[in-house]
N, C-alpha and C positions, 0 to 999 in steps of 0.2 A: 504493500500500500504506500502510495506517495504521500509525503507530508502535506502537500498542497494540491488540491484538485478543484476543477471548476464544473459547475452544473448549471443547467438551464431548467428552471421550474416555473411554469406559467409565464409571467412576464419578467421574472426576476433572474438575474445572473448571480449565482451563489459561489462563494469561495469556501471550501471546506478545509480546515486546518487540523491535522492530527499530530499533536506533539509527540516527541520521542518518549515512549512509555518506560524507558530506562531511567528517566528522571521524573521529577514532580510535574505532573501535567496540569496542576491547578494554578500555575503561575499566570496563565491567561485570565482565568476567572478573577484571581486576586488583583491583577492590574486593572481590569475593567471596574471592579467594585470599589477599589481603594483610590486609584489614580484617575479613573474616568476615561481611560483610553489604554490601548495596547498596540505596540508596533511589532509586527512579525516580519522576519527576514529583512529587516532594514528597508522595507518597501511598502508595506501595507499598514496603515494606522487606522484602527477600528475604535468605535465608540459603542456604548451600550445600545443605542438605537439602531446600530447596524446588524445586531444579532438576528439570526433567522432560524426558525424552527422547521426542520426538514420533515417531510411526510413520513419517511422511514427512520424515525428517531432512534429506534433500538439499534440500528446498524451503526450509528455514529455516537455511541455512548462516550467514547474517549476522544471525540472530536468536537470542534467548534465550527459553527457555520455563520457566515456573514453575507449580507447582500451587498455586492459591490457595483451593481448596475441594474438598469431597468430598460425594458424594451420600448423604444420609441420609433414606431414605424418599422423600417427595415434594419435598424441598427440598435445595438445595446449601448446606452449612454452610461459611461463609467462615473462613479461618484468622485468628484474632484477632491473632496476633503480626505477621502481614504488614500488617494494616490498623490496628494500634495501638488497638483498642477493648477496653473492659472487658466489654461485653455481647457475646453471640454474634449474628451476623447471618446470616439464611437467605434465599435466593431460591428461589421455587418453580421446579421443574425445567423447566417449559415456557417460562420467561421467557428471551428472548434477551438475554444480559448485554452491556452496552455500557460503554465507558470513561466516558461522560458520567454514568453512575450513581455514579461514585466521586469525580470531581474537577469542581467547579463553576468558573465564571469567577473569576479572581483567585486561583486555586490553593487554594480552600477544599475540604478533604477532607469530602465530604458525610456519610459514615458517622460520622466523628468528631464532627461537629456534632450529629447525632442522638444519638449515644452519650452526650454530655455532658448531655443533657436527660432521658433515660429511665433507668429502673432495672430493666429486664428485657430478656430476649432479644427480638430483633425479627425477625418472620417477614414477608417481603414476598411478596405473591401475590394470591390471589383474595380475595373479601370476607370469607372466614372467617379470613384471616390477621390478625395483630395490626396490620399496616400494609398496607392494600390497595394493589395495584400502581398503580392510577390516582391515588391520593392521593400516593404516593411520587413519581411522575413530575411531578405538579402541584407538589409541594413543591420539586422541583429547579428548576422554571421560575421560582420565586419567589426564588431566591438572588440577592443584590444584585449589580448590575453596577457598573462604575466610576463611572457617573453617580450612582447611588444612594449609593454610599459617599461621594462628594464632598458630596452634600446632607446626609448624616448628619454628616459632618465639620464642615460649615459650622454645623450646628445646635449641636453640642457646643462648638465654639470660640466661637460667638456668645454662648452661655450664660455664658461667663467674661468675654468682652470687654465685654458690655453693662453691666457694673458699672463700667467705666472710660471708655467711649466712648459718645457719642450718635449716633443716626442709623444704627445697624447694620442695621436691618430685622428683621422677624419671621421668622427662618430656621426656628424651631421649628414654627410654624404651617404654613409652606411645606412642610417635610418631612412633617409629619403628613398634610397634604392630599394630597401626592404618594403616600404609602404607602397611604392609604385608597382613593384612586382605583385603585391597582394591585390592591388586594385586594377590591374591591367585589363581584366575582362569586363569592367563595368562601363556603362554608358557615361558620356560626359556629364549629364545632369546628375545621375546618381553618384558619380565620382565626386562631384563638388559637395553634395549633401553628406556623403560619407566622410569626406575629409574634415568638414566642419564639426561633425559629431565626434570624430576621432580626436580632433584637437581639444574639444571641450572636455572629453572624458580623460584624456591624458593629463591635461593641466590639473583637473580635479584629483587625479591619482597622485600627482606630485605634491599637491597641497596636503593630501592625507599623509603622505610619507613625511613631509616636513613637520606636520603636527606631531606625528609619532616620535620623531627624533627630538623635538623640543620638550617632550614630556620628561 
């Protein structure tokens, strides 16, 4: 059983969360009751009013269910407050919603990264949508892994150190070559979008690393 799964029940889009039963599973309930909210996987923030009672309640005794969206015409509209976005995000109703659509490797919240770059609501679906589903999935595949973050980190650090040390190597060219090879198969439009998202994510990753070192 996956810790996070999505269900569609009537007009509701439901997230079911099953905590690891090797540990205390009551921490979710405690946070909701005492703090008034709970954040799961650094991506979803729920409030008591988001809780949802599933029809097959006995099947989910050790699980928690929350309504994360509601059907509006041909799209499920996500709850901005849960995902922490300024713009509204919509998924076409025929799309099978997956956890991987929201959290990328290294705990990057995918919708938040997109939200910081656009200034309008985002409809994910067929080619008539503002963000075609195929492009959205391809964009997720381009989110940086640990290896890429290290390369970017080397590039940024070497830009400073080369003013004081000799023989550091051309990390900037190495990074650009790596990134270009990764994106050579993309269309020019998608390439531009991916590069913007990549840059935002990598800068955020470096900021996290700096904060960790400053602690």
